[in-house]
C-alpha positions as CSV (number, residue, x, y, z in Angstrom):
1,M,66.2,-22.7,10.6
2,T,66.2,-26.1,12.3
3,D,64.8,-27.2,15.6
4,S,68.3,-27.3,17.1
5,D,68.9,-23.7,15.9
6,I,65.7,-22.6,17.7
7,V,66.7,-24.3,20.9
8,L,70.2,-22.6,20.8
9,T,68.9,-19.2,19.9
10,G,69.9,-16.8,22.7
11,P,67.8,-14.0,24.3
12,K,68.9,-11.4,21.8
13,G,68.1,-13.7,18.9
14,R,64.7,-14.4,20.3
15,A,64.1,-10.7,20.8
16,R,65.0,-10.0,17.2
17,A,62.7,-12.9,16.1
18,G,59.9,-11.6,18.2
19,R,60.2,-8.2,16.5
20,A,60.3,-9.6,13.0
21,H,57.2,-10.4,11.0
22,V,57.5,-14.1,11.1
23,I,54.2,-14.9,9.4
24,S,54.6,-13.8,5.7
25,T,52.1,-11.7,3.8
26,T,51.5,-14.6,1.5
27,T,50.4,-16.8,4.4
28,R,48.2,-14.1,5.8
29,W,46.4,-13.6,2.4
30,I,46.0,-17.4,1.9
31,G,44.5,-17.5,5.4
32,V,42.0,-14.8,4.4
33,L,41.1,-16.6,1.2
34,M,40.6,-19.9,3.1
35,A,38.2,-18.1,5.5
36,L,36.3,-16.6,2.7
37,A,36.1,-19.9,0.9
38,V,34.6,-21.6,3.9
39,L,32.2,-18.8,4.5
40,G,31.1,-18.8,0.9
41,G,30.8,-22.5,0.7
42,A,28.8,-22.6,3.9
43,T,26.5,-19.9,2.6
44,L,25.9,-21.7,-0.7
45,D,25.4,-25.0,1.2
46,Y,22.7,-23.3,3.4
47,F,20.9,-21.9,0.3
48,S,21.1,-25.3,-1.4
49,S,19.7,-27.0,1.8
50,T,16.6,-24.7,1.5
51,G,16.2,-25.6,-2.2
52,R,17.1,-22.2,-3.5
53,L,19.9,-23.4,-5.7
54,G,17.9,-26.2,-7.4
55,D,20.0,-28.8,-9.1
56,S,23.3,-27.2,-8.0
57,Q,22.9,-28.6,-4.5
58,D,25.1,-31.7,-5.2
59,L,27.8,-29.5,-6.8
60,V,28.1,-27.3,-3.7
61,L,28.3,-30.4,-1.4
62,A,30.9,-32.0,-3.7
63,G,33.0,-28.8,-3.6
64,L,33.1,-28.8,0.2
65,T,33.8,-32.5,0.3
66,L,36.7,-32.3,-2.1
67,V,38.5,-29.5,0.0
68,P,41.1,-32.1,1.3
69,L,42.6,-32.5,-2.2
70,P,43.8,-28.9,-2.8
71,V,44.8,-28.8,0.9
72,A,46.9,-32.0,0.3
73,A,48.6,-30.4,-2.7
74,L,49.3,-27.3,-0.6
75,I,50.9,-29.2,2.3
76,L,53.0,-31.4,0.0
77,W,54.2,-28.3,-1.8
78,V,55.1,-26.7,1.5
79,A,56.9,-29.9,2.7
80,R,59.0,-30.0,-0.5
81,S,60.0,-26.4,0.1
82,L,61.5,-27.3,3.5
83,A,65.1,-28.5,4.0
84,K,65.5,-32.3,4.0
85,G,65.2,-33.7,7.5
86,M,62.7,-34.6,10.2
87,V,60.5,-31.5,9.8
88,R,60.1,-32.1,6.1
89,D,59.3,-35.8,6.6
90,Q,56.6,-35.1,9.2
91,W,54.8,-32.6,6.9
92,M,55.1,-34.9,4.0
93,M,53.2,-37.5,6.1
94,F,50.5,-34.9,6.9
95,G,50.3,-34.1,3.1
96,L,50.0,-37.7,2.2
97,G,47.5,-38.3,5.0
98,M,45.3,-35.4,3.7
99,L,45.7,-36.8,0.1
100,S,44.4,-40.2,1.4
101,V,41.4,-38.5,3.0
102,G,40.7,-36.6,-0.2
103,V,40.9,-39.9,-2.3
104,G,38.4,-41.4,0.2
105,N,36.1,-38.5,-0.4
106,V,36.4,-38.9,-4.2
107,I,35.4,-42.6,-3.8
108,F,32.5,-41.5,-1.6
109,I,31.2,-39.1,-4.2
110,A,31.6,-41.7,-6.9
111,L,29.6,-44.3,-4.9
112,Y,26.9,-41.6,-4.2
113,L,26.6,-40.8,-7.9
114,A,26.4,-44.5,-8.8
115,S,23.8,-45.5,-6.2
116,G,21.9,-42.2,-5.6
117,T,22.0,-42.8,-1.8
118,D,24.4,-42.0,1.0
119,P,27.0,-44.8,0.9
120,Y,28.5,-44.1,4.4
121,P,30.1,-46.3,5.7
122,S,31.7,-47.8,2.6
123,I,35.1,-48.7,1.1
124,A,35.8,-45.0,1.0
125,D,36.4,-45.2,4.7
126,A,39.4,-47.5,4.2
127,S,41.2,-44.6,2.5
128,T,40.1,-42.2,5.2
129,L,41.4,-44.5,7.9
130,A,44.7,-44.8,6.0
131,G,44.9,-41.0,6.2
132,Y,44.6,-41.2,10.0
133,A,47.5,-43.7,10.0
134,L,49.7,-41.3,8.0
135,F,48.8,-38.4,10.3
136,A,49.8,-40.6,13.3
137,V,53.1,-41.3,11.7
138,G,53.7,-37.6,11.1
139,L,52.8,-36.6,14.6
140,F,55.0,-39.4,16.0
141,K,57.9,-38.2,13.9
142,A,57.4,-34.7,15.2
143,I,57.3,-35.7,18.9
144,R,60.4,-38.0,18.4
145,A,62.3,-35.1,16.9
146,Y,62.2,-33.3,20.3
147,R,62.8,-36.2,22.6
148,G,66.5,-35.7,22.7
149,L,66.1,-31.9,23.4
150,L,63.2,-31.6,25.7
151,N,61.3,-33.5,28.5
152,V,58.4,-35.1,26.7
153,R,56.8,-36.8,29.8
154,Q,54.9,-33.8,31.3
155,P,53.4,-32.5,28.0
156,M,52.3,-36.1,27.1
157,L,50.6,-36.5,30.5
158,I,48.8,-33.2,30.3
159,A,47.7,-34.0,26.7
160,A,46.5,-37.4,27.8
161,G,44.5,-35.9,30.6
162,V,42.9,-33.3,28.4
163,S,42.1,-35.8,25.7
164,A,40.6,-38.3,28.2
165,A,38.4,-35.5,29.5
166,V,37.3,-34.5,26.0
167,M,36.5,-38.1,25.1
168,T,34.6,-38.6,28.3
169,L,32.4,-35.6,27.5
170,V,31.9,-36.8,23.9
171,Y,31.0,-40.3,25.1
172,F,28.5,-39.2,27.8
173,A,27.0,-36.4,25.7
174,V,26.6,-38.2,22.4
175,I,28.3,-41.4,21.6
176,G,27.0,-43.4,24.5
177,P,23.3,-42.4,24.6
178,Y,22.8,-41.7,20.9
179,V,25.1,-44.1,19.1
180,I,26.1,-47.2,21.1
181,F,23.0,-47.5,23.3
182,A,20.4,-45.6,21.2
183,E,17.0,-47.0,22.2
184,D,15.4,-46.9,18.7
185,H,18.2,-49.1,17.2
186,S,17.9,-47.1,14.0
187,M,21.6,-47.3,13.1
188,S,23.2,-50.4,11.7
189,F,26.2,-52.0,13.5
190,A,28.6,-50.6,10.9
191,L,27.2,-47.1,11.3
192,R,27.4,-47.3,15.1
193,F,31.0,-48.6,14.8
194,F,32.3,-45.8,12.5
195,N,30.4,-43.1,14.3
196,T,32.1,-44.2,17.5
197,L,35.5,-44.8,15.8
198,Y,36.0,-41.4,14.2
199,P,35.6,-39.2,17.3
200,M,38.0,-41.6,19.1
201,L,40.6,-41.2,16.3
202,D,40.1,-37.4,16.3
203,V,40.8,-37.2,20.0
204,F,43.5,-39.8,20.6
205,I,45.3,-39.9,17.2
206,L,45.1,-36.3,16.3
207,L,44.3,-34.1,19.2
208,M,46.4,-35.7,21.9
209,P,49.8,-35.7,20.1
210,A,49.0,-32.2,18.7
211,I,48.5,-30.8,22.2
212,T,51.6,-32.6,23.3
213,L,53.6,-30.9,20.6
214,G,52.1,-27.5,21.3
215,L,53.0,-27.8,25.0
216,L,56.4,-29.3,24.3
217,V,57.7,-26.6,22.0
218,S,55.8,-23.6,23.5
219,R,59.0,-22.3,25.1
220,L,61.2,-22.5,22.0
221,G,61.9,-19.6,19.7
222,A,59.9,-17.2,21.9
223,G,57.0,-19.6,21.6
224,R,56.6,-19.3,17.8
225,V,57.7,-22.9,17.2
226,A,54.4,-24.0,18.8
227,W,52.2,-21.8,16.5
228,P,51.7,-24.5,13.8
229,W,50.9,-27.1,16.4
230,W,48.2,-25.0,17.9
231,F,46.6,-24.7,14.5
232,V,46.8,-28.5,14.3
233,V,45.1,-28.7,17.7
234,G,42.4,-26.4,16.2
235,S,42.0,-28.6,13.2
236,A,41.7,-31.8,15.3
237,S,39.3,-30.1,17.6
238,I,37.1,-28.9,14.8
239,L,37.1,-32.4,13.3
240,A,36.2,-34.0,16.7
241,V,33.3,-31.6,17.2
242,V,32.0,-32.2,13.6
243,D,32.3,-36.0,13.8
244,T,30.4,-35.9,17.1
245,V,27.7,-33.6,15.8
246,F,27.5,-35.9,12.7
247,A,27.0,-38.9,14.9
248,Y,24.1,-37.2,16.7
249,A,22.7,-36.0,13.4
250,G,22.7,-39.6,12.3
251,Y,20.6,-40.5,15.3
252,T,18.1,-37.8,14.7
253,G,17.9,-38.5,11.0
254,L,19.1,-35.0,10.0
255,G,22.1,-36.3,8.1
256,R,24.8,-33.8,6.9
257,T,23.8,-30.2,7.6
258,P,25.5,-27.0,6.3
259,I,27.3,-26.6,9.7
260,I,28.7,-30.2,9.4
261,D,29.7,-29.7,5.8
262,A,31.4,-26.4,6.6
263,G,33.2,-28.1,9.5
264,Y,34.5,-30.9,7.3
265,A,36.0,-28.2,5.0
266,L,37.3,-26.0,7.8
267,A,39.3,-28.8,9.6
268,P,41.6,-29.6,6.6
269,L,42.0,-25.9,5.8
270,A,43.2,-25.3,9.3
271,L,45.9,-28.0,8.8
272,G,46.9,-26.5,5.5
273,F,47.3,-23.1,7.1
274,A,49.4,-24.7,9.9
275,S,51.8,-26.0,7.2
276,L,52.2,-22.4,5.9
277,V,52.9,-21.1,9.4
278,A,55.4,-23.9,9.9
279,R,57.2,-22.9,6.6
280,D,57.4,-19.3,7.7
281,I,58.8,-20.2,11.1
282,Y,61.4,-22.6,9.9
283,N,62.5,-20.3,7.1
284,S,62.8,-17.3,9.5
């Protein structure tokens, strides 16, 4: 099924689609496995933070850090299973973006093993930022695909307002007082820059266009076309929260905590699950 097919689906077709089990059993089980993986990883990470796992602490953290790699493989596999066209192209961009983030995490781990200290920020961030650029391209392609079918203006204005409100809250709650204008000046300029940059990218490069898409297509196909985009909204929201908490943790000297580690694993998994939902919808 294509976007145009969904737009042209009549009331009877939408009723039949609503009665059908759009989300496949495979997708449901993968979602359960993803949830269990995050829960298990977070539990092991908590135990390692208390010293109960001994020398296995770094292995647990590495496992959570490398989650974007299998998620990238999943998204790219899903994208290749879709019919050639705009939908396939946008999910390919998401898969490549996730792969770029995963490569950045591999570089980060290599630098950590080589130096024995936390290398953030480092050259690994170049690969992560390239991932954001690829995500932006994918989201732009998705919005552009609907411009000839639907009115984009109102959803974009609403999404911009929501994102501006979120960024204002993030700035006044954490970024302003604890990063940019922190009184103890414990952070280097580079650390302040990246701890400010990442929440901004989360909100304006990921969250805002994802909200736009969710609102834009919420009336298509009995609302099911919007389902993947709400999972993308969830992924971006989780990442924004985690990056904000990470910035505050840097101010307090706590560093990465089990909650932060679990959040960095959960955000890409939510995007991977979104791709599976999208596959089920476009194949229905």
